[in-house]
C-alpha positions in Angstrom: 15.8 -15.7 0.1 14.9 -15.2 -3.6 14.3 -11.3 -4.9 10.1 -13.1 -5.4 10.0 -14.2 -1.9 11.7 -11.2 -0.6 8.8 -8.9 -2.1 6.1 -11.4 -1.3 6.7 -11.3 2.4 7.5 -7.9 2.6 4.4 -7.0 1.2 2.7 -9.5 3.5 4.0 -7.7 6.3 3.0 -4.3 4.8 -0.4 -5.5 4.2 -1.1 -7.6 7.5 0.5 -4.7 9.7 -1.0 -1.8 7.8 -4.4 -3.0 7.2 -4.4 -4.3 10.3 -4.4 -1.4 12.1 -7.4 0.2 9.9 -9.3 -3.1 10.8 -8.6 -2.2 15.0 -9.9 1.4 14.1 -12.8 0.9 11.7 -14.4 -2.4 12.6 -17.2 -2.9 15.8 -16.6 -4.1 19.1 -12.6 -3.7 18.3 -10.6 -1.8 21.2 -9.2 0.6 19.1 -11.7 1.3 17.4 -12.6 5.2 16.6 -9.2 5.6 17.2 -8.5 8.3 14.5 -6.6 9.2 11.5 -3.5 9.6 13.3 -3.3 6.2 14.2 -4.0 4.7 10.8 -1.1 6.9 9.2 1.1 5.9 11.6 0.4 2.3 11.4 1.4 2.3 8.1 4.5 3.9 8.7 5.7 1.5 11.2 4.5 -1.1 8.6 6.5 0.0 5.8 9.5 0.3 8.6 9.4 -3.2 9.6 8.3 -4.5 6.1 11.2 -2.6 4.6 13.6 -3.7 7.5 12.9 -7.1 7.1 13.3 -7.9 3.3 15.7 -5.1 2.3 18.8 -7.3 1.7 16.9 -9.9 -0.5 15.0 -7.8 -2.7 15.7 -4.2 -2.2 12.1 -3.9 -0.6 9.9 -2.3 -3.6 6.8 -3.5 -2.1 5.2 -1.7 -4.5 4.6 -1.9 -8.2 4.6 2.1 -9.1 8.5 2.0 -6.9 9.5 -0.7 -9.1 8.1 0.8 -12.3 9.3 4.0 -11.6 12.5 2.8 -10.5 12.9 1.0 -14.2 11.9 4.2 -15.9 15.0 6.1 -13.8 17.5 3.5 -14.7 17.7 2.1 -11.6 16.1 -1.4 -12.1 15.5 -4.0 -15.0 12.4 -3.6 -16.5 12.9 -7.6 -16.8 12.5 -7.9 -13.1 9.2 -6.3 -13.3 6.8 -8.9 -13.7 8.5 -11.2 -11.0 8.4 -8.5 -8.9 4.6 -7.5 -9.0 3.4 -11.0 -8.8 5.2 -11.1 -5.3 3.9 -7.6 -4.1 0.1 -8.8 -5.3 0.7 -12.3 -3.5 1.9 -10.9 -0.6 -0.8 -8.7 -0.4 -3.4 -10.9 -0.6 -2.4 -13.4 1.8 -1.7 -9.9 4.5 -5.3 -9.5 4.0 -6.5 -12.9 4.5 -4.7 -12.9 7.7 -5.9 -9.6 8.8 -9.8 -11.3 7.8 -8.9 -14.6 10.1 -7.6 -12.1 13.2 -10.3 -9.5 13.0 -13.3 -12.3 11.4 -15.6 -12.0 14.4 -15.0 -8.2 14.1 -16.0 -7.8 10.3 -19.3 -9.7 10.9 -20.3 -7.3 13.6 -19.4 -4.5 11.8 -23.1 -3.4 10.3 -21.3 -0.9 8.1 -20.3 -2.4 4.9 -18.4 0.8 3.9 -16.1 0.5 7.1 -15.9 -3.6 6.4 -14.3 -2.3 2.6 -11.9 0.6 4.1 -10.4 -2.7 6.4 -9.5 -4.2 2.9 -9.0 -1.3 0.4 -9.1 2.6 -0.1 -12.2 4.8 -0.9 -12.6 8.4 -2.2 -13.6 10.7 0.7 -15.6 12.8 -2.6 -16.2 10.5 -5.3 -14.6 12.3 -8.4 -12.3 9.5 -10.3 -10.5 12.6 -12.2 -9.7 14.2 -9.2 -8.9 10.9 -7.7 -6.4 9.6 -9.4 -4.8 13.0 -9.5 -4.4 12.5 -5.6 -3.2 9.0 -5.9 -0.5 10.4 -8.3 0.5 13.0 -6.1 1.0 10.9 -3.1 3.0 8.1 -5.3 5.0 10.9 -7.0 6.3 12.2 -3.2 6.6 8.6 -1.9 8.7 7.3 -5.5 10.3 10.3 -5.6 11.5 10.2 -1.8 12.7 6.3 -2.3 14.7 7.4 -5.4 16.4 10.4 -3.4 17.2 7.8 -0.4 17.9 4.4 -2.3 21.6 3.7 -3.2 22.5 3.1 -7.3 21.6 -0.2 -7.0 18.0 0.2 -6.0 18.6 -1.8 -2.8 16.7 0.1 0.4 19.1 -1.2 2.7 18.0 -1.5 6.7 18.9 1.6 7.9 16.8 3.6 4.7 13.6 1.4 6.4 13.0 4.7 8.5 13.2 7.7 6.5 11.1 5.7 3.9 8.4 5.3 6.7 8.4 8.3 8.1 7.7 9.6 4.6 5.0 7.2 4.2 3.6 8.5 7.3 3.7 12.0 6.5 2.1 11.5 3.0 -0.9 10.0 5.2 -1.1 12.7 7.6 -0.9 15.2 4.7 -2.1 13.4 1.5 -4.2 11.4 2.7 -7.6 12.8 2.8 -9.0 12.5 -0.3 -8.6 9.2 -1.2 -7.1 6.8 1.9 -3.8 7.0 0.3 -3.2 4.1 -1.5 -0.1 5.0 -3.2 0.6 1.4 -4.0 -1.5 -0.4 -6.6 -0.7 -3.9 -5.1 -1.6 -2.5 -1.5 -5.1 -1.8 -2.8 -6.0 -4.0 -5.6 -4.8 -7.3 -3.7 -7.0 -7.0 -0.5 -9.9 -6.0 -2.8 -9.9 -9.0 -4.5 -9.8 -11.1 -1.0 -12.8 -8.7 0.1 -14.4 -10.0 -2.7 -13.9 -13.6 -1.9 -13.9 -13.5 1.5 -17.2 -14.2 3.5 -18.6 -11.5 6.0 -22.0 -10.6 7.2 -23.8 -7.5 5.9 -20.6 -7.5 2.9 -21.6 -4.7 -0.2 -19.7 -5.3 -3.2 -16.2 -4.5 -3.9 -16.5 -1.3 -5.4 -14.8 -2.4 -8.6 -15.5 1.2 -10.5 -13.2 2.7 -8.1 -10.7 -0.1 -8.6 -8.4 1.5 -11.1 -7.8 4.8 -9.7 -5.2 3.7 -7.1 -3.9 1.8 -9.5 -3.5 4.1 -13.1 -3.0 7.3 -10.3 0.0 5.1 -8.4 1.9 4.1 -12.0 1.4 8.0 -13.1 2.7 9.0 -9.6 5.6 6.6 -10.3 6.5 7.3 -13.9 6.6 10.9 -13.1 8.8 10.8 -10.2 11.3 8.8 -12.6 10.8 11.8 -15.3 11.8 14.4 -12.3 14.6 12.6 -10.8 16.2 12.2 -14.3 16.0 15.6 -15.0 17.2 16.4 -11.8 
């Protein structure tokens, strides 16, 4: 499997299982409705574990443009490979969101709160303040990317045995830092599904909150780059 398809498949798994657990918790008439924040954070951790374990050997399992950029800035990954990795990550995220919608289509239509429909695709702030929201996303992404850098081999590849600590790291980020913005900590994980929300038909659907869409992207890139600087200094 080529690295492009490794990133596509890995990010597809990540979003399918991660957004799937969010849909299960927030959508009406789902058997997991109102299961709570702990379920969402744990679900994303498990999603990352499965995704990393599945494609680590083929692409290094970045599954996140911020990880790819951070590793490149730290000299652990080739800059020239970033466009290919980011394309695979975005396509995988979009495909994962599509399959979540197909799986929960009736529940999306049964959900009368359009904000909850949107939440099953992408993140949004608890208190809308772009500057502070960017800081929150940058801090969460810094923790993720710095943790990945401390775990990966010199060749920037997450081996299968590294899947568990990375998954626990994301779980911890969700529990500790996820409250203000919903912890996207991954530009592709947020932007790809947001595009699918804009495209797919749903009863009671709202706009896709494009005024906020740049926040997880900018915050994620800043967090990845700061992680690279701190890692290099250490």
